[in-house]
Biopython code that builds the backbone (N, CA, C, O; Angstrom):
import numpy as np
from Bio.PDB.StructureBuilder import StructureBuilder

atoms = [
    (1, "UNK", "N", (24.360, 16.796, -35.288)),
    (1, "UNK", "CA", (23.924, 17.102, -33.938)),
    (1, "UNK", "C", (24.845, 16.356, -32.965)),
    (1, "UNK", "O", (25.072, 15.158, -33.136)),
    (2, "UNK", "N", (25.375, 17.039, -31.958)),
    (2, "UNK", "CA", (26.296, 16.390, -31.031)),
    (2, "UNK", "C", (25.575, 15.375, -30.139)),
    (2, "UNK", "O", (24.402, 15.538, -29.803)),
    (3, "UNK", "N", (26.306, 14.329, -29.769)),
    (3, "UNK", "CA", (25.750, 13.321, -28.867)),
    (3, "UNK", "C", (25.704, 13.903, -27.458)),
    (3, "UNK", "O", (26.619, 14.611, -27.039)),
    (4, "UNK", "N", (24.656, 13.604, -26.746)),
    (4, "UNK", "CA", (24.501, 14.053, -25.373)),
    (4, "UNK", "C", (24.345, 12.838, -24.484)),
    (4, "UNK", "O", (23.802, 11.813, -24.896)),
    (5, "UNK", "N", (24.823, 12.965, -23.268)),
    (5, "UNK", "CA", (24.709, 11.888, -22.310)),
    (5, "UNK", "C", (23.263, 11.704, -21.883)),
    (5, "UNK", "O", (22.504, 12.668, -21.784)),
    (6, "UNK", "N", (22.900, 10.479, -21.636)),
    (6, "UNK", "CA", (21.570, 10.179, -21.107)),
    (6, "UNK", "C", (21.588, 10.124, -19.581)),
    (6, "UNK", "O", (20.609, 9.714, -18.957)),
    (7, "UNK", "N", (22.704, 10.539, -18.987)),
    (7, "UNK", "CA", (22.819, 10.548, -17.525)),
    (7, "UNK", "C", (21.684, 11.304, -16.834)),
    (7, "UNK", "O", (21.225, 10.856, -15.783)),
    (8, "UNK", "N", (21.209, 12.431, -17.376)),
    (8, "UNK", "CA", (20.089, 13.102, -16.700)),
    (8, "UNK", "C", (18.850, 12.215, -16.571)),
    (8, "UNK", "O", (18.121, 12.319, -15.584)),
    (9, "UNK", "N", (18.604, 11.353, -17.544)),
    (9, "UNK", "CA", (17.460, 10.438, -17.453)),
    (9, "UNK", "C", (17.683, 9.404, -16.348)),
    (9, "UNK", "O", (16.754, 9.052, -15.621)),
    (10, "UNK", "N", (18.908, 8.927, -16.231)),
    (10, "UNK", "CA", (19.230, 7.956, -15.182)),
    (10, "UNK", "C", (19.074, 8.621, -13.815)),
    (10, "UNK", "O", (18.502, 8.030, -12.900)),
    (11, "UNK", "N", (19.578, 9.848, -13.674)),
    (11, "UNK", "CA", (19.437, 10.567, -12.400)),
    (11, "UNK", "C", (17.977, 10.851, -12.087)),
    (11, "UNK", "O", (17.556, 10.718, -10.938)),
    (12, "UNK", "N", (17.197, 11.242, -13.088)),
    (12, "UNK", "CA", (15.774, 11.490, -12.877)),
    (12, "UNK", "C", (15.087, 10.207, -12.422)),
    (12, "UNK", "O", (14.261, 10.241, -11.511)),
    (13, "UNK", "N", (15.417, 9.082, -13.043)),
    (13, "UNK", "CA", (14.797, 7.822, -12.649)),
    (13, "UNK", "C", (15.116, 7.497, -11.199)),
    (13, "UNK", "O", (14.248, 7.035, -10.458)),
    (14, "UNK", "N", (16.351, 7.734, -10.792)),
    (14, "UNK", "CA", (16.747, 7.500, -9.397)),
    (14, "UNK", "C", (15.929, 8.380, -8.452)),
    (14, "UNK", "O", (15.460, 7.916, -7.413)),
    (15, "UNK", "N", (15.763, 9.643, -8.815)),
    (15, "UNK", "CA", (14.969, 10.566, -8.001)),
    (15, "UNK", "C", (13.522, 10.112, -7.921)),
    (15, "UNK", "O", (12.925, 10.121, -6.844)),
    (16, "UNK", "N", (12.956, 9.715, -9.047)),
    (16, "UNK", "CA", (11.561, 9.285, -9.072)),
    (16, "UNK", "C", (11.352, 8.016, -8.261)),
    (16, "UNK", "O", (10.342, 7.881, -7.570)),
    (17, "UNK", "N", (12.286, 7.094, -8.337)),
    (17, "UNK", "CA", (12.169, 5.854, -7.547)),
    (17, "UNK", "C", (12.246, 6.169, -6.053)),
    (17, "UNK", "O", (11.535, 5.568, -5.249)),
    (18, "UNK", "N", (13.109, 7.110, -5.692)),
    (18, "UNK", "CA", (13.195, 7.524, -4.289)),
    (18, "UNK", "C", (11.892, 8.174, -3.847)),
    (18, "UNK", "O", (11.392, 7.891, -2.758)),
    (19, "UNK", "N", (11.346, 9.038, -4.684)),
    (19, "UNK", "CA", (10.071, 9.686, -4.359)),
    (19, "UNK", "C", (8.954, 8.654, -4.239)),
    (19, "UNK", "O", (8.087, 8.776, -3.374)),
    (20, "UNK", "N", (8.972, 7.647, -5.095)),
    (20, "UNK", "CA", (7.949, 6.607, -5.036)),
    (20, "UNK", "C", (8.034, 5.832, -3.721)),
    (20, "UNK", "O", (7.015, 5.402, -3.180)),
    (21, "UNK", "N", (9.240, 5.661, -3.219)),
    (21, "UNK", "CA", (9.424, 4.931, -1.961)),
    (21, "UNK", "C", (9.121, 5.807, -0.747)),
    (21, "UNK", "O", (8.485, 5.356, 0.206)),
    (22, "UNK", "N", (9.581, 7.063, -0.786)),
    (22, "UNK", "CA", (9.502, 7.918, 0.403)),
    (22, "UNK", "C", (8.278, 8.829, 0.434)),
    (22, "UNK", "O", (7.837, 9.236, 1.509)),
    (23, "UNK", "N", (7.733, 9.149, -0.723)),
    (23, "UNK", "CA", (6.558, 10.013, -0.854)),
    (23, "UNK", "C", (6.661, 11.295, -0.012)),
    (23, "UNK", "O", (5.834, 11.527, 0.870)),
    (24, "UNK", "N", (7.678, 12.128, -0.287)),
    (24, "UNK", "CA", (7.820, 13.350, 0.515)),
    (24, "UNK", "C", (6.636, 14.301, 0.298)),
    (24, "UNK", "O", (6.158, 14.480, -0.822)),
    (25, "UNK", "N", (6.184, 14.899, 1.392)),
    (25, "UNK", "CA", (5.059, 15.841, 1.337)),
    (25, "UNK", "C", (5.463, 17.068, 0.525)),
    (25, "UNK", "O", (6.619, 17.492, 0.550)),
    (26, "UNK", "N", (4.510, 17.622, -0.184)),
    (26, "UNK", "CA", (4.744, 18.850, -0.944)),
    (26, "UNK", "C", (5.394, 18.636, -2.300)),
    (26, "UNK", "O", (5.672, 19.605, -3.008)),
    (27, "UNK", "N", (5.640, 17.400, -2.675)),
    (27, "UNK", "CA", (6.275, 17.092, -3.952)),
    (27, "UNK", "C", (5.207, 16.866, -5.017)),
    (27, "UNK", "O", (4.250, 16.123, -4.802)),
    (28, "UNK", "N", (5.382, 17.515, -6.170)),
    (28, "UNK", "CA", (4.480, 17.296, -7.299)),
    (28, "UNK", "C", (4.501, 15.822, -7.706)),
    (28, "UNK", "O", (3.462, 15.239, -8.015)),
    (29, "UNK", "N", (5.690, 15.231, -7.701)),
    (29, "UNK", "CA", (5.822, 13.825, -8.054)),
    (29, "UNK", "C", (5.034, 12.951, -7.091)),
    (29, "UNK", "O", (4.367, 12.008, -7.519)),
    (30, "UNK", "N", (5.098, 13.249, -5.793)),
    (30, "UNK", "CA", (4.333, 12.498, -4.800)),
    (30, "UNK", "C", (2.843, 12.605, -5.082)),
    (30, "UNK", "O", (2.119, 11.613, -5.002)),
    (31, "UNK", "N", (2.384, 13.805, -5.412)),
    (31, "UNK", "CA", (0.967, 14.011, -5.728)),
    (31, "UNK", "C", (0.546, 13.127, -6.900)),
    (31, "UNK", "O", (-0.519, 12.510, -6.869)),
    (32, "UNK", "N", (1.381, 13.070, -7.923)),
    (32, "UNK", "CA", (1.092, 12.212, -9.073)),
    (32, "UNK", "C", (1.082, 10.738, -8.658)),
    (32, "UNK", "O", (0.156, 9.997, -8.989)),
    (33, "UNK", "N", (2.118, 10.327, -7.934)),
    (33, "UNK", "CA", (2.224, 8.932, -7.510)),
    (33, "UNK", "C", (1.034, 8.516, -6.669)),
    (33, "UNK", "O", (0.511, 7.412, -6.825)),
    (34, "UNK", "N", (0.605, 9.395, -5.781)),
    (34, "UNK", "CA", (-0.547, 9.090, -4.932)),
    (34, "UNK", "C", (-1.826, 8.935, -5.748)),
    (34, "UNK", "O", (-2.746, 8.236, -5.324)),
    (35, "UNK", "N", (-1.894, 9.572, -6.903)),
    (35, "UNK", "CA", (-3.058, 9.465, -7.783)),
    (35, "UNK", "C", (-3.069, 8.193, -8.605)),
    (35, "UNK", "O", (-4.081, 7.854, -9.218)),
    (36, "UNK", "N", (-1.949, 7.490, -8.619)),
    (36, "UNK", "CA", (-1.869, 6.224, -9.336)),
    (36, "UNK", "C", (-1.948, 6.369, -10.845)),
    (36, "UNK", "O", (-1.809, 7.468, -11.383)),
    (37, "UNK", "N", (-2.172, 5.247, -11.525)),
    (37, "UNK", "CA", (-2.184, 5.247, -12.988)),
    (37, "UNK", "C", (-3.227, 6.178, -13.597)),
    (37, "UNK", "O", (-3.017, 6.713, -14.685)),
    (38, "UNK", "N", (-4.342, 6.376, -12.910)),
    (38, "UNK", "CA", (-5.389, 7.244, -13.463)),
    (38, "UNK", "C", (-4.889, 8.686, -13.558)),
    (38, "UNK", "O", (-5.020, 9.321, -14.604)),
    (39, "UNK", "N", (-4.319, 9.201, -12.473)),
    (39, "UNK", "CA", (-3.840, 10.588, -12.468)),
    (39, "UNK", "C", (-2.621, 10.748, -13.377)),
    (39, "UNK", "O", (-2.548, 11.677, -14.182)),
    (40, "UNK", "N", (-1.671, 9.828, -13.233)),
    (40, "UNK", "CA", (-0.459, 9.919, -14.052)),
    (40, "UNK", "C", (-0.814, 9.739, -15.532)),
    (40, "UNK", "O", (-0.305, 10.459, -16.391)),
    (41, "UNK", "N", (-1.677, 8.786, -15.814)),
    (41, "UNK", "CA", (-2.091, 8.551, -17.194)),
    (41, "UNK", "C", (-2.773, 9.759, -17.808)),
    (41, "UNK", "O", (-2.575, 10.066, -18.983)),
    (42, "UNK", "N", (-3.585, 10.451, -16.998)),
    (42, "UNK", "CA", (-4.221, 11.673, -17.480)),
    (42, "UNK", "C", (-3.198, 12.725, -17.867)),
    (42, "UNK", "O", (-3.353, 13.414, -18.875)),
    (43, "UNK", "N", (-2.140, 12.846, -17.053)),
    (43, "UNK", "CA", (-1.079, 13.811, -17.375)),
    (43, "UNK", "C", (-0.312, 13.373, -18.619)),
    (43, "UNK", "O", (0.076, 14.212, -19.432)),
    (44, "UNK", "N", (-0.087, 12.065, -18.776)),
    (44, "UNK", "CA", (0.605, 11.582, -19.972)),
    (44, "UNK", "C", (-0.200, 11.920, -21.220)),
    (44, "UNK", "O", (0.356, 12.377, -22.219)),
    (45, "UNK", "N", (-1.513, 11.694, -21.161)),
    (45, "UNK", "CA", (-2.366, 12.035, -22.313)),
    (45, "UNK", "C", (-2.308, 13.538, -22.616)),
    (45, "UNK", "O", (-2.188, 13.952, -23.769)),
    (46, "UNK", "N", (-2.395, 14.336, -21.558)),
    (46, "UNK", "CA", (-2.345, 15.791, -21.726)),
    (46, "UNK", "C", (-1.019, 16.222, -22.357)),
    (46, "UNK", "O", (-0.999, 17.019, -23.295)),
    (47, "UNK", "N", (0.070, 15.695, -21.841)),
    (47, "UNK", "CA", (1.388, 16.083, -22.359)),
    (47, "UNK", "C", (1.606, 15.567, -23.775)),
    (47, "UNK", "O", (2.253, 16.234, -24.582)),
    (48, "UNK", "N", (1.076, 14.387, -24.086)),
    (48, "UNK", "CA", (1.190, 13.868, -25.452)),
    (48, "UNK", "C", (0.450, 14.779, -26.432)),
    (48, "UNK", "O", (0.955, 15.075, -27.515)),
    (49, "UNK", "N", (-0.745, 15.220, -26.047)),
    (49, "UNK", "CA", (-1.499, 16.144, -26.901)),
    (49, "UNK", "C", (-0.717, 17.445, -27.105)),
    (49, "UNK", "O", (-0.656, 17.968, -28.218)),
    (50, "UNK", "N", (-0.124, 17.963, -26.034)),
    (50, "UNK", "CA", (0.650, 19.212, -26.139)),
    (50, "UNK", "C", (1.884, 19.024, -27.009)),
    (50, "UNK", "O", (2.254, 19.928, -27.758)),
    (51, "UNK", "N", (2.524, 17.866, -26.922)),
    (51, "UNK", "CA", (3.694, 17.597, -27.759)),
    (51, "UNK", "C", (3.297, 17.517, -29.229)),
    (51, "UNK", "O", (3.987, 18.054, -30.096)),
    (52, "UNK", "N", (2.185, 16.848, -29.504)),
    (52, "UNK", "CA", (1.704, 16.739, -30.888)),
    (52, "UNK", "C", (1.374, 18.122, -31.437)),
    (52, "UNK", "O", (1.713, 18.438, -32.578)),
    (53, "UNK", "N", (0.717, 18.944, -30.629)),
    (53, "UNK", "CA", (0.387, 20.304, -31.053)),
    (53, "UNK", "C", (1.662, 21.100, -31.339)),
    (53, "UNK", "O", (1.745, 21.816, -32.338)),
    (54, "UNK", "N", (2.654, 20.970, -30.456)),
    (54, "UNK", "CA", (3.911, 21.707, -30.635)),
    (54, "UNK", "C", (4.668, 21.239, -31.878)),
    (54, "UNK", "O", (5.415, 22.011, -32.479)),
    (55, "UNK", "N", (4.475, 19.979, -32.263)),
    (55, "UNK", "CA", (5.162, 19.455, -33.449)),
    (55, "UNK", "C", (4.768, 20.222, -34.705)),
    (55, "UNK", "O", (5.556, 20.315, -35.647)),
    (56, "UNK", "N", (3.571, 20.766, -34.728)),
    (56, "UNK", "CA", (3.104, 21.509, -35.893)),
    (56, "UNK", "C", (3.541, 22.961, -35.937)),
    (56, "UNK", "O", (3.291, 23.653, -36.924)),
    (57, "UNK", "N", (4.191, 23.432, -34.881)),
    (57, "UNK", "CA", (4.649, 24.823, -34.840)),
    (57, "UNK", "C", (5.940, 24.968, -35.630)),
    (57, "UNK", "O", (6.782, 24.071, -35.622)),
    (58, "UNK", "N", (6.092, 26.086, -36.303)),
    (58, "UNK", "CA", (7.265, 26.287, -37.144)),
    (58, "UNK", "C", (8.325, 27.133, -36.456)),
    (58, "UNK", "O", (8.080, 27.761, -35.426)),
    (59, "UNK", "N", (9.492, 27.129, -37.048)),
    (59, "UNK", "CA", (10.581, 27.977, -36.598)),
    (59, "UNK", "C", (11.289, 27.449, -35.359)),
    (59, "UNK", "O", (10.949, 26.400, -34.814)),
    (60, "UNK", "N", (12.295, 28.224, -34.935)),
    (60, "UNK", "CA", (13.075, 27.844, -33.763)),
    (60, "UNK", "C", (12.234, 27.810, -32.500)),
    (60, "UNK", "O", (12.421, 26.934, -31.655)),
    (61, "UNK", "N", (11.307, 28.752, -32.361)),
    (61, "UNK", "CA", (10.450, 28.777, -31.168)),
    (61, "UNK", "C", (9.567, 27.538, -31.123)),
    (61, "UNK", "O", (9.340, 26.972, -30.053)),
    (62, "UNK", "N", (9.069, 27.115, -32.283)),
    (62, "UNK", "CA", (8.263, 25.906, -32.342)),
    (62, "UNK", "C", (9.074, 24.671, -31.984)),
    (62, "UNK", "O", (8.586, 23.769, -31.304)),
    (63, "UNK", "N", (10.312, 24.640, -32.448)),
    (63, "UNK", "CA", (11.193, 23.516, -32.124)),
    (63, "UNK", "C", (11.472, 23.482, -30.626)),
    (63, "UNK", "O", (11.417, 22.420, -30.006)),
    (64, "UNK", "N", (11.769, 24.634, -30.049)),
    (64, "UNK", "CA", (12.027, 24.712, -28.610)),
    (64, "UNK", "C", (10.801, 24.287, -27.809)),
    (64, "UNK", "O", (10.922, 23.584, -26.806)),
    (65, "UNK", "N", (9.626, 24.712, -28.252)),
    (65, "UNK", "CA", (8.392, 24.323, -27.569)),
    (65, "UNK", "C", (8.198, 22.805, -27.643)),
    (65, "UNK", "O", (7.796, 22.180, -26.662)),
    (66, "UNK", "N", (8.485, 22.218, -28.804)),
    (66, "UNK", "CA", (8.376, 20.772, -28.976)),
    (66, "UNK", "C", (9.315, 20.038, -28.015)),
    (66, "UNK", "O", (8.909, 19.069, -27.374)),
    (67, "UNK", "N", (10.562, 20.492, -27.915)),
    (67, "UNK", "CA", (11.532, 19.865, -27.008)),
    (67, "UNK", "C", (11.040, 19.962, -25.567)),
    (67, "UNK", "O", (11.153, 19.002, -24.805)),
    (68, "UNK", "N", (10.497, 21.110, -25.195)),
    (68, "UNK", "CA", (9.958, 21.311, -23.848)),
    (68, "UNK", "C", (8.829, 20.316, -23.560)),
    (68, "UNK", "O", (8.805, 19.674, -22.510)),
    (69, "UNK", "N", (7.910, 20.202, -24.493)),
    (69, "UNK", "CA", (6.776, 19.292, -24.316)),
    (69, "UNK", "C", (7.228, 17.830, -24.322)),
    (69, "UNK", "O", (6.666, 17.008, -23.598)),
    (70, "UNK", "N", (8.233, 17.499, -25.130)),
    (70, "UNK", "CA", (8.778, 16.137, -25.122)),
    (70, "UNK", "C", (9.365, 15.826, -23.746)),
    (70, "UNK", "O", (9.212, 14.715, -23.239)),
    (71, "UNK", "N", (10.031, 16.800, -23.149)),
    (71, "UNK", "CA", (10.566, 16.619, -21.802)),
    (71, "UNK", "C", (9.458, 16.352, -20.800)),
    (71, "UNK", "O", (9.583, 15.472, -19.949)),
    (72, "UNK", "N", (8.365, 17.115, -20.899)),
    (72, "UNK", "CA", (7.220, 16.893, -20.003)),
    (72, "UNK", "C", (6.642, 15.487, -20.177)),
    (72, "UNK", "O", (6.336, 14.808, -19.197)),
    (73, "UNK", "N", (6.496, 15.064, -21.421)),
    (73, "UNK", "CA", (5.928, 13.737, -21.688)),
    (73, "UNK", "C", (6.829, 12.636, -21.129)),
    (73, "UNK", "O", (6.345, 11.694, -20.502)),
    (74, "UNK", "N", (8.125, 12.754, -21.355)),
    (74, "UNK", "CA", (9.066, 11.752, -20.861)),
    (74, "UNK", "C", (9.063, 11.732, -19.335)),
    (74, "UNK", "O", (9.071, 10.658, -18.733)),
    (75, "UNK", "N", (9.051, 12.907, -18.701)),
    (75, "UNK", "CA", (8.997, 12.967, -17.239)),
    (75, "UNK", "C", (7.775, 12.211, -16.705)),
    (75, "UNK", "O", (7.899, 11.378, -15.808)),
    (76, "UNK", "N", (6.608, 12.505, -17.255)),
    (76, "UNK", "CA", (5.390, 11.876, -16.754)),
    (76, "UNK", "C", (5.380, 10.366, -17.035)),
    (76, "UNK", "O", (4.887, 9.592, -16.215)),
    (77, "UNK", "N", (5.909, 9.951, -18.167)),
    (77, "UNK", "CA", (6.017, 8.516, -18.449)),
    (77, "UNK", "C", (6.947, 7.857, -17.427)),
    (77, "UNK", "O", (6.691, 6.737, -16.983)),
    (78, "UNK", "N", (8.007, 8.541, -17.062)),
    (78, "UNK", "CA", (8.937, 7.991, -16.080)),
    (78, "UNK", "C", (8.320, 7.956, -14.681)),
    (78, "UNK", "O", (8.648, 7.072, -13.890)),
    (79, "UNK", "N", (7.433, 8.900, -14.364)),
    (79, "UNK", "CA", (6.719, 8.844, -13.084)),
    (79, "UNK", "C", (5.875, 7.572, -13.036)),
    (79, "UNK", "O", (5.842, 6.881, -12.018)),
    (80, "UNK", "N", (5.193, 7.266, -14.139)),
    (80, "UNK", "CA", (4.389, 6.046, -14.179)),
    (80, "UNK", "C", (5.278, 4.813, -14.067)),
    (80, "UNK", "O", (4.901, 3.831, -13.427)),
    (81, "UNK", "N", (6.447, 4.858, -14.681)),
    (81, "UNK", "CA", (7.394, 3.758, -14.543)),
    (81, "UNK", "C", (7.803, 3.588, -13.081)),
    (81, "UNK", "O", (7.872, 2.463, -12.585)),
    (82, "UNK", "N", (8.072, 4.688, -12.393)),
    (82, "UNK", "CA", (8.442, 4.619, -10.975)),
    (82, "UNK", "C", (7.287, 4.069, -10.151)),
    (82, "UNK", "O", (7.501, 3.269, -9.240)),
    (83, "UNK", "N", (6.067, 4.490, -10.462)),
    (83, "UNK", "CA", (4.895, 3.977, -9.758)),
    (83, "UNK", "C", (4.814, 2.466, -9.903)),
    (83, "UNK", "O", (4.462, 1.757, -8.961)),
    (84, "UNK", "N", (5.149, 1.979, -11.108)),
    (84, "UNK", "CA", (5.071, 0.548, -11.432)),
    (84, "UNK", "C", (6.337, -0.189, -11.030)),
    (84, "UNK", "O", (6.416, -1.408, -11.182)),
    (85, "UNK", "N", (7.348, 0.546, -10.509)),
    (85, "UNK", "CA", (8.643, -0.006, -10.107)),
    (85, "UNK", "C", (9.380, -0.618, -11.295)),
    (85, "UNK", "O", (9.931, -1.716, -11.211)),
    (86, "UNK", "N", (9.374, 0.118, -12.396)),
    (86, "UNK", "CA", (10.112, -0.259, -13.600)),
    (86, "UNK", "C", (11.195, 0.787, -13.809)),
    (86, "UNK", "O", (10.918, 1.987, -13.798)),
    (87, "UNK", "N", (12.419, 0.336, -13.999)),
    (87, "UNK", "CA", (13.545, 1.242, -14.179)),
    (87, "UNK", "C", (13.748, 1.563, -15.660)),
    (87, "UNK", "O", (13.414, 0.764, -16.535)),
    (88, "UNK", "N", (14.293, 2.730, -15.917)),
    (88, "UNK", "CA", (14.572, 3.153, -17.296)),
    (88, "UNK", "C", (15.515, 2.169, -17.990)),
    (88, "UNK", "O", (15.448, 1.998, -19.207)),
    (89, "UNK", "N", (16.390, 1.526, -17.220)),
    (89, "UNK", "CA", (17.307, 0.539, -17.797)),
    (89, "UNK", "C", (16.543, -0.660, -18.359)),
    (89, "UNK", "O", (16.970, -1.259, -19.347)),
    (90, "UNK", "N", (15.425, -1.010, -17.739)),
    (90, "UNK", "CA", (14.607, -2.110, -18.253)),
    (90, "UNK", "C", (13.985, -1.738, -19.598)),
    (90, "UNK", "O", (13.903, -2.564, -20.507)),
    (91, "UNK", "N", (13.555, -0.499, -19.710)),
    (91, "UNK", "CA", (12.976, -0.030, -20.968)),
    (91, "UNK", "C", (14.063, 0.038, -22.036)),
    (91, "UNK", "O", (13.832, -0.337, -23.185)),
    (92, "UNK", "N", (15.250, 0.519, -21.656)),
    (92, "UNK", "CA", (16.368, 0.563, -22.599)),
    (92, "UNK", "C", (16.722, -0.845, -23.082)),
    (92, "UNK", "O", (17.024, -1.044, -24.259)),
    (93, "UNK", "N", (16.683, -1.817, -22.172)),
    (93, "UNK", "CA", (16.979, -3.200, -22.556)),
    (93, "UNK", "C", (15.926, -3.728, -23.524)),
    (93, "UNK", "O", (16.253, -4.451, -24.465)),
    (94, "UNK", "N", (14.676, -3.370, -23.299)),
    (94, "UNK", "CA", (13.613, -3.797, -24.213)),
    (94, "UNK", "C", (13.810, -3.172, -25.593)),
    (94, "UNK", "O", (13.627, -3.842, -26.609)),
    (95, "UNK", "N", (14.178, -1.903, -25.632)),
    (95, "UNK", "CA", (14.434, -1.254, -26.920)),
    (95, "UNK", "C", (15.644, -1.874, -27.606)),
    (95, "UNK", "O", (15.651, -2.038, -28.826)),
    (96, "UNK", "N", (16.670, -2.220, -26.826)),
    (96, "UNK", "CA", (17.848, -2.882, -27.395)),
    (96, "UNK", "C", (17.461, -4.242, -27.970)),
    (96, "UNK", "O", (17.966, -4.639, -29.020)),
    (97, "UNK", "N", (16.565, -4.956, -27.285)),
    (97, "UNK", "CA", (16.113, -6.257, -27.766)),
    (97, "UNK", "C", (15.436, -6.115, -29.124)),
    (97, "UNK", "O", (15.572, -6.978, -29.991)),
    (98, "UNK", "N", (14.711, -5.025, -29.297)),
    (98, "UNK", "CA", (13.980, -4.805, -30.552)),
    (98, "UNK", "C", (14.842, -4.229, -31.664)),
    (98, "UNK", "O", (14.439, -4.233, -32.827)),
    (99, "UNK", "N", (16.022, -3.738, -31.317)),
    (99, "UNK", "CA", (16.885, -3.066, -32.282)),
    (99, "UNK", "C", (17.173, -3.975, -33.470)),
    (99, "UNK", "O", (17.533, -5.140, -33.305)),
    (100, "UNK", "N", (17.011, -3.434, -34.651)),
    (100, "UNK", "CA", (17.266, -4.193, -35.862)),
    (100, "UNK", "C", (16.095, -5.044, -36.313)),
    (100, "UNK", "O", (16.170, -5.725, -37.336)),
    (101, "UNK", "N", (15.005, -5.004, -35.545)),
    (101, "UNK", "CA", (13.802, -5.747, -35.906)),
    (101, "UNK", "C", (12.781, -4.771, -36.455)),
    (101, "UNK", "O", (12.534, -3.720, -35.864)),
    (102, "UNK", "N", (12.201, -5.111, -37.561)),
    (102, "UNK", "CA", (11.150, -4.266, -38.124)),
    (102, "UNK", "C", (10.040, -4.095, -37.104)),
    (102, "UNK", "O", (9.633, -5.062, -36.460)),
    (103, "UNK", "N", (9.554, -2.887, -36.953)),
    (103, "UNK", "CA", (8.438, -2.634, -36.050)),
    (103, "UNK", "C", (7.208, -3.448, -36.422)),
    (103, "UNK", "O", (6.466, -3.896, -35.548)),
    (104, "UNK", "N", (6.996, -3.636, -37.703)),
    (104, "UNK", "CA", (5.839, -4.431, -38.151)),
    (104, "UNK", "C", (6.018, -5.901, -37.786)),
    (104, "UNK", "O", (5.062, -6.565, -37.384)),
    (105, "UNK", "N", (7.243, -6.409, -37.927)),
    (105, "UNK", "CA", (7.522, -7.800, -37.567)),
    (105, "UNK", "C", (7.376, -7.973, -36.065)),
    (105, "UNK", "O", (6.770, -8.943, -35.609)),
    (106, "UNK", "N", (7.929, -7.040, -35.286)),
    (106, "UNK", "CA", (7.849, -7.123, -33.830)),
    (106, "UNK", "C", (6.405, -7.093, -33.374)),
    (106, "UNK", "O", (6.011, -7.879, -32.512)),
    (107, "UNK", "N", (5.615, -6.205, -33.937)),
    (107, "UNK", "CA", (4.209, -6.092, -33.544)),
    (107, "UNK", "C", (3.443, -7.366, -33.905)),
    (107, "UNK", "O", (2.606, -7.822, -33.127)),
    (108, "UNK", "N", (3.718, -7.936, -35.060)),
    (108, "UNK", "CA", (3.031, -9.160, -35.495)),
    (108, "UNK", "C", (3.364, -10.343, -34.591)),
    (108, "UNK", "O", (2.577, -11.284, -34.483)),
    (109, "UNK", "N", (4.537, -10.300, -33.937)),
    (109, "UNK", "CA", (4.943, -11.425, -33.085)),
    (109, "UNK", "C", (4.271, -11.398, -31.717)),
    (109, "UNK", "O", (4.344, -12.382, -30.981)),
    (110, "UNK", "N", (3.622, -10.297, -31.360)),
    (110, "UNK", "CA", (2.954, -10.192, -30.058)),
    (110, "UNK", "C", (1.659, -10.978, -30.044)),
    (110, "UNK", "O", (0.994, -11.140, -31.067)),
    (111, "UNK", "N", (1.313, -11.469, -28.844)),
    (111, "UNK", "CA", (0.024, -12.120, -28.667)),
    (111, "UNK", "C", (-1.060, -11.037, -28.697)),
    (111, "UNK", "O", (-0.832, -9.915, -28.245)),
    (112, "UNK", "N", (-2.225, -11.374, -29.224)),
    (112, "UNK", "CA", (-3.333, -10.420, -29.134)),
    (112, "UNK", "C", (-3.640, -10.112, -27.666)),
    (112, "UNK", "O", (-3.515, -10.991, -26.814)),
    (113, "UNK", "N", (-4.035, -8.894, -27.369)),
    (113, "UNK", "CA", (-4.297, -8.481, -25.993)),
    (113, "UNK", "C", (-5.294, -9.382, -25.294)),
    (113, "UNK", "O", (-5.170, -9.608, -24.091)),
    (114, "UNK", "N", (-6.264, -9.895, -26.000)),
    (114, "UNK", "CA", (-7.280, -10.757, -25.384)),
    (114, "UNK", "C", (-6.676, -12.089, -24.943)),
    (114, "UNK", "O", (-7.243, -12.756, -24.077)),
    (115, "UNK", "N", (-5.521, -12.499, -25.528)),
    (115, "UNK", "CA", (-4.861, -13.757, -25.169)),
    (115, "UNK", "C", (-3.901, -13.586, -23.998)),
    (115, "UNK", "O", (-3.495, -14.575, -23.388)),
    (116, "UNK", "N", (-3.531, -12.346, -23.673)),
    (116, "UNK", "CA", (-2.578, -12.112, -22.601)),
    (116, "UNK", "C", (-3.287, -12.188, -21.257)),
    (116, "UNK", "O", (-4.428, -11.753, -21.104)),
    (117, "UNK", "N", (-2.578, -12.752, -20.293)),
    (117, "UNK", "CA", (-3.187, -12.859, -18.954)),
    (117, "UNK", "C", (-2.867, -11.651, -18.123)),
    (117, "UNK", "O", (-3.293, -11.564, -16.971)),
]
sb = StructureBuilder()
sb.init_structure("model")
sb.init_model(0)
sb.init_chain("A")
sb.init_seg("    ")
for serial, (resi, resn, name, xyz) in enumerate(atoms, 1):
    if name == "N":
        sb.init_residue(resn, " ", resi, " ")
    sb.init_atom(name, np.array(xyz, "f"), 0.0, 1.0, " ", f" {name:<3s}", serial, name[0])
structure = sb.get_structure()
């Protein structure tokens, strides 16, 4: 599979951060941002369910549907990141920090949620 640039994600993040700051009227993103974590989170849950459902579909059409739903899920997650003023580069840095570390080891090193302030 050929490598593709992640530039579209960087450009989308820039657009979302601008929308979060300016809140232009008539924008779907603005509507989500104005709803806060509850509204955005609801869309993330909805899109995650749709992506999981699409994962079970077979053939090229099923694969295309899965890619479409993955795009929706990533978009909505990035809207929540913009709402929280977190840049995609920060998430990339966190993933880079974890690179080469077993997911089980990384998870075990976290404080229990009840201990976090």
